[in-house]
C-alpha positions in Angstrom: -20.3 18.5 -7.6 -19.0 16.3 -10.4 -18.2 12.8 -9.4 -15.3 11.6 -11.5 -12.3 9.2 -11.6 -9.4 9.8 -13.9 -7.6 6.8 -15.5 -4.1 8.0 -16.2 -1.5 6.1 -18.4 2.1 6.3 -17.2 5.3 5.6 -19.1 6.1 2.0 -20.0 9.8 2.8 -19.8 11.0 6.3 -20.7 9.8 8.7 -18.0 9.5 11.5 -20.6 6.5 9.6 -22.2 3.9 11.3 -20.1 1.6 14.2 -21.1 1.4 17.6 -19.5 -2.3 16.9 -18.8 -1.5 13.7 -17.0 1.1 15.4 -14.7 -1.3 18.2 -13.9 -4.2 15.8 -13.0 -1.9 13.7 -10.8 -0.9 16.9 -9.0 -4.5 18.0 -8.6 -5.7 14.7 -7.3 -6.4 14.1 -3.6 -5.3 10.5 -3.9 -3.7 8.4 -6.6 -4.3 4.6 -6.6 -1.2 2.9 -7.8 -0.5 -0.8 -8.6 3.0 -0.5 -7.0 3.5 2.7 -5.0 7.3 2.2 -5.1 7.4 2.4 -8.9 4.9 5.3 -9.1 6.9 7.2 -6.5 9.9 7.4 -8.9 7.6 9.1 -11.4 6.3 11.4 -8.7 9.8 12.4 -7.7 10.8 13.1 -11.3 7.8 15.5 -11.8 7.5 16.8 -8.2 4.1 15.4 -7.7 3.2 15.7 -4.0 -0.1 13.7 -4.1 -0.7 10.9 -1.6 -0.4 7.3 -3.0 -2.4 4.3 -2.0 -1.8 0.7 -3.2 -4.4 -0.7 -5.6 -3.5 -4.1 -7.2 -5.0 -7.4 -8.1 -4.7 -8.8 -4.6 -6.6 -6.0 -2.8 -8.8 -4.4 -5.4 -12.0 -6.3 -4.3 -11.5 -5.0 -0.8 -10.8 -1.4 -1.7 -13.5 -0.7 -4.3 -16.2 0.3 -1.8 -13.9 2.7 0.0 -12.8 4.3 -3.2 -16.4 4.8 -4.4 -17.2 6.3 -1.0 -14.3 8.8 -1.2 -15.4 9.9 -4.7 -19.0 10.3 -3.5 -17.7 12.6 -0.7 -15.9 14.8 -3.2 -12.4 13.4 -3.3 -10.5 13.7 -6.6 -9.2 10.2 -7.3 -6.9 9.0 -10.1 -5.8 5.5 -11.0 -2.4 4.4 -12.4 -0.7 1.1 -13.0 2.9 0.1 -12.9 3.3 1.2 -16.5 1.0 1.9 -19.4 -2.8 2.2 -19.3 -4.7 0.8 -16.4 -7.2 -1.9 -17.3 -5.1 -3.4 -20.1 -3.6 -6.5 -18.5 -3.5 -4.5 -15.3 -6.0 -3.7 -12.5 -8.7 -1.2 -13.2 -11.6 -3.0 -14.9 -13.5 -3.8 -11.7 -13.2 -0.3 -10.3 -14.2 1.3 -13.6 -17.3 -1.0 -13.8 -18.3 -0.1 -10.2 -17.8 3.7 -10.9 -20.1 3.4 -13.9 -22.7 1.6 -11.8 -22.6 4.4 -9.2 -22.9 7.2 -11.8 -19.3 8.3 -11.5 -17.9 9.7 -14.6 -14.9 7.7 -15.9 -12.3 9.8 -17.9 -9.4 7.9 -19.4 -6.5 9.9 -20.8 -4.8 8.7 -24.0 -1.2 7.6 -23.4 1.4 4.9 -23.3 0.6 1.2 -23.9 3.1 -1.4 -25.1 0.8 -3.2 -27.6 0.3 -0.5 -30.2 3.9 0.6 -30.7 5.0 -3.0 -30.9 2.3 -3.7 -33.5 3.1 -0.7 -35.6 6.9 -1.2 -35.7 6.5 -4.9 -36.3 5.8 -4.3 -40.0 3.1 -7.0 -39.8 -0.5 -6.1 -40.9 -2.1 -3.8 -38.3 -5.4 -2.9 -40.0 -7.1 -5.7 -38.0 -5.6 -7.5 -35.0 -6.4 -9.5 -31.9 -5.1 -8.5 -28.5 -4.7 -11.4 -26.1 -2.6 -9.9 -23.3 -1.0 -12.7 -21.1 -1.8 -16.3 -22.0 -3.2 -18.6 -19.4 -0.5 -20.5 -17.6 -2.2 -23.9 -17.8 -5.9 -24.3 -18.2 -7.1 -23.4 -21.7 -3.6 -22.4 -22.8 -3.2 -25.0 -25.6 -6.8 -24.5 -26.8 -6.2 -20.7 -27.1 -3.0 -21.1 -29.0 -4.6 -23.5 -31.5 -7.3 -20.9 -32.0 -4.7 -18.1 -32.5 -2.9 -20.3 -35.0 -5.9 -20.4 -37.3 -6.6 -16.6 -37.3 -6.1 -14.6 -40.4 -5.4 -11.4 -38.5 -2.3 -10.4 -36.5 -2.3 -11.4 -32.8 -0.6 -9.5 -29.9 0.6 -11.4 -26.8 2.3 -10.1 -23.7 4.9 -12.3 -21.9 7.3 -12.1 -19.0 11.1 -12.9 -19.2 10.5 -16.0 -17.2 8.2 -17.6 -19.7 9.1 -16.0 -23.1 11.1 -19.0 -24.3 8.4 -21.5 -23.2 5.7 -19.5 -25.0 7.8 -19.2 -28.2 8.5 -22.9 -28.1 4.8 -23.6 -27.7 4.0 -21.3 -30.6 6.6 -23.1 -32.8 5.2 -26.5 -31.9 1.6 -25.5 -32.8 2.1 -22.9 -35.6 5.2 -24.1 -37.3 7.5 -21.5 -38.8 5.2 -18.5 -38.7 6.6 -15.0 -39.1 6.7 -13.2 -35.8 8.2 -10.1 -34.2 9.2 -10.0 -30.5 9.8 -6.6 -28.9 11.7 -6.2 -25.7 12.1 -3.3 -23.3 10.0 -0.9 -25.4 11.0 2.8 -25.0 14.0 1.9 -22.8 17.8 2.1 -23.6 18.0 -1.6 -24.5 14.9 -1.7 -26.6 15.2 -4.6 -29.1 13.1 -6.1 -31.9 13.6 -9.7 -33.1 12.1 -10.5 -36.5 11.7 -13.6 -38.6 10.5 -17.2 -38.2 9.8 -18.5 -34.8 12.9 -20.7 -34.6 15.2 -17.8 -35.7 13.7 -15.5 -33.1 14.2 -18.1 -30.4 17.8 -18.4 -31.3 18.4 -14.6 -31.2 16.6 -14.2 -27.9 18.7 -17.0 -26.4 21.8 -15.0 -27.3 20.5 -11.9 -25.5 19.9 -11.0 -21.9 16.4 -12.3 -21.2 15.0 -9.5 -19.0 12.2 -6.9 -19.2 8.7 -7.3 -20.6 8.1 -8.8 -24.0 5.4 -8.3 -26.7 4.9 -11.0 -29.3 3.4 -10.1 -32.6 2.2 -13.1 -34.6 1.4 -12.9 -38.3 -2.0 -14.3 -39.3 -2.3 -17.6 -41.1 -1.9 -17.3 -44.9 
């Protein structure tokens, strides 16, 4: 009996951005661990996936890891999904994957949606080498990290929420000056938008728009 867990990327917006293999594995699973079962349920309804869902998120993952490992050891087919994109990238998943490896459970991650790569490629900024930061710290270490980013020669990718996008862009402007950036909003959705130019010009454009959805900030390296 093969002991395995499947890490399955799900669409970041457009529900058609899912592979045939992902749908089949979700249907074949005995249980799917989902960051938010309500959001995953919409995907399941769309593709008629009957599999049972169980919540697995940053607030309960420490408590659930042992029970998940136990289920896999008993032969259950378990898959892990996040709200959107690939689990483990700024989403829960790392701790469970690490424990599965420790317990000789095969970890199979499918290729699929993630916001950082499309945003980077369509930014037009250099993408041969880049740094991925995910979400910045809210307080401790935030300024120090931004100063470090400001001196990098390579492109940097940052995730940000609608509630903090303007604060983060203002912080970048204060420490970087007028660096070229691209901010992508609502990737793959109807109102997908890309704002390009200097930090100040991007701030002005975003202030004119509806500040909603998830944002990806692409920052050009220091010249």
